[in-house]
N, C-alpha and C positions, 0 to 999 in steps of 0.2 A: 183543734189546730190553729195557729196564729199565721197569718200570712202578713209579712211585713216588705216595705219597699224603701228605696233610698235612690238619690241620683248617682249616675255612674260616676261622675266627677268627684263627689264627695258628700257629705252630709250624715246625718243620723237615721238610723232603721226607726220607720214609723209604721204603725199598723196600718194595713191597706183596707180602705172602706169603699173600694170601688172604682172603676175606670173614670167615672165621671166627676170624681173628686181629685184627679191628679192633673196638674199641668202638663199639656203636650202628650206625646206618645208613649205607651208602654216600653217601647224600644229604647228611650233615654233613661230607663230605671233597672236597678238590680232587684230581684227578689228572692226571698228565702221563707222557708217555712219551720216553724218551731212547734213543740207539743204546747198543750195549753196552760201549763205552767211557766213556760218559756224558760226551762232549764235545760233542753236538748234540742239541737238544731237537727231537723229532719232531713231537710235540703239544703244544701250550701247556696250560697248566692248564685243565681242563674238568671235566664230570661223568663219572661212570663209564662210562656208556652212550656219549658222545660219543668218550670215548679208546677204547674197546673196540672201537668199530665202525671206527675208524682203524686200530687195531692188527691186526683182521682184514684189511682191504683191503691192507695192507702185506704180511702174512704170503700171501696169495692170489697177489700180483704176483710175490714173491720166489721161490715154489716152481713157478710157470707157466714151461712151458718156449716 
């Protein structure tokens, strides 16, 4: 899965590489989650907490037997 972010005001979607790489707080950005091929949006734009919550749910069920 690919996590992307962009400024709430505008800009382009960029691959998220960690909190220390972005300027300012994560509250100033929108996030989204895509599949590995970047063909399907798994989570529409939202807050960091919302997107990460869904990311953890997907990972849990993906590795569950």
